[in-house]
C-alpha positions in Angstrom: 14.9 -22.7 3.4 13.6 -20.8 6.4 15.0 -17.2 6.4 14.4 -14.5 8.9 14.3 -11.2 7.0 15.7 -8.3 9.0 13.7 -5.2 9.5 16.0 -3.1 7.3 15.2 -5.3 4.3 11.5 -5.2 4.9 11.4 -1.4 5.3 13.6 -1.0 2.2 10.8 -2.7 0.2 7.9 -1.0 1.9 9.4 2.4 1.4 11.0 1.7 -1.9 14.4 2.7 -0.7 16.9 2.7 -3.5 19.1 0.9 -4.4 18.4 -1.8 -1.8 14.7 -2.4 -2.5 15.3 -4.3 -5.7 17.0 -7.3 -4.0 14.4 -7.1 -1.3 11.6 -7.2 -3.8 13.2 -10.3 -5.3 13.3 -11.9 -1.8 9.6 -11.0 -1.2 8.7 -12.7 -4.5 10.7 -15.8 -3.5 8.6 -15.9 -0.4 5.4 -15.4 -2.3 6.3 -18.2 -4.8 7.2 -20.6 -1.9 10.9 -20.8 -2.9 11.8 -19.8 0.6 9.9 -19.4 3.9 10.3 -15.8 4.9 9.9 -15.0 8.6 9.8 -11.9 10.8 9.6 -11.9 14.6 6.8 -10.4 16.7 9.2 -7.8 17.9 10.0 -6.8 14.3 6.3 -6.6 13.6 6.0 -3.8 16.2 9.1 -2.0 14.7 7.6 -2.3 11.2 4.4 -0.8 12.4 6.4 2.1 13.9 8.2 2.7 10.6 5.0 2.5 8.7 3.4 5.1 10.9 6.3 7.4 10.3 5.9 6.9 6.5 2.2 8.1 6.7 2.9 11.1 9.0 0.6 14.0 8.1 -2.0 11.8 6.4 -5.4 10.8 7.8 -5.8 7.4 9.5 -2.1 6.9 10.1 -2.4 4.1 12.5 -4.9 2.2 10.4 -2.7 2.6 7.3 0.2 1.2 9.2 -1.9 -1.7 10.5 -3.0 -2.4 6.9 0.6 -2.6 5.8 1.5 -4.9 8.6 -1.6 -7.1 8.0 -0.7 -7.5 4.4 2.9 -8.3 5.2 1.8 -11.0 7.6 -0.1 -12.7 4.9 3.3 -13.3 3.2 5.7 -13.8 6.1 5.5 -16.3 8.9 5.4 -14.6 12.3 7.8 -16.0 14.9 7.4 -15.5 18.6 9.7 -13.1 20.4 10.1 -14.7 23.9 11.4 -13.5 27.2 14.2 -16.1 26.9 15.3 -14.5 23.6 15.5 -11.1 25.4 17.5 -12.6 28.3 19.9 -14.6 26.1 20.5 -11.6 23.9 22.4 -10.0 26.8 25.1 -12.6 26.3 25.7 -11.8 22.6 28.5 -9.3 22.0 27.5 -7.5 18.9 27.0 -3.9 20.0 23.2 -4.0 19.1 20.8 -5.6 21.5 17.9 -5.5 19.1 19.9 -7.5 16.6 21.0 -9.9 19.3 17.3 -10.5 20.1 16.8 -11.3 16.4 19.7 -13.8 16.5 18.2 -15.5 19.5 14.6 -15.7 18.0 15.9 -16.9 14.7 18.1 -19.6 16.3 15.4 -20.8 18.6 12.9 -21.0 15.8 15.1 -23.2 13.6 15.8 -20.6 10.9 18.4 -21.5 8.4 19.6 -18.0 7.9 19.1 -14.3 8.5 19.0 -11.8 5.6 20.1 -8.3 6.5 21.9 -5.4 5.1 23.8 -5.0 8.4 25.9 -8.1 8.6 28.3 -6.4 11.0 25.8 -6.8 13.9 25.4 -10.5 13.1 29.0 -11.7 13.0 28.5 -13.8 16.1 25.3 -15.5 14.9 25.3 -19.3 15.1 23.2 -19.4 11.9 24.2 -18.1 8.5 23.8 -14.4 7.7 23.6 -13.0 4.2 23.0 -9.6 2.7 20.1 -9.8 0.2 22.6 -9.5 -2.7 24.8 -12.4 -1.4 21.8 -14.5 -0.6 20.4 -14.2 -4.1 23.8 -15.0 -5.6 24.3 -18.1 -3.4 20.8 -19.4 -3.7 19.6 -18.7 -7.2 15.9 -18.6 -7.6 13.9 -20.5 -10.2 13.0 -17.3 -12.1 15.6 -14.6 -11.9 13.1 -12.1 -13.3 10.6 -12.3 -10.5 10.3 -8.5 -10.1 9.8 -7.7 -13.8 
């Protein structure tokens, strides 16, 4: 299964945001053990870098630390292109969030089977399946349910 993981799920794990990070960590482990193919878009990569920089504010080498986080993340997740056509087609999606409309377009174009997000409201018009992390893990049980232990 090819799943595009929304930025909110990625950042939950990177910043250990409770209570959401636990399901996110399980999804990361499913990607690491090749049970699913986890993807992020190039546009998301820039957003994740931005959020990582904020996390390291006040520390030395903020940009390098954020780049290191993103570099490690990209060893785990497949990077999908964000194309101009995705940006243009996103205007036609009525979901009240252009950024999520772009994600829908990139995921659809790349042949993803689903999107995993905590914000399913913005993805109600998606032509591909959308799950919260909790629902995804319930509907697609993993080989080892104790991956994060």
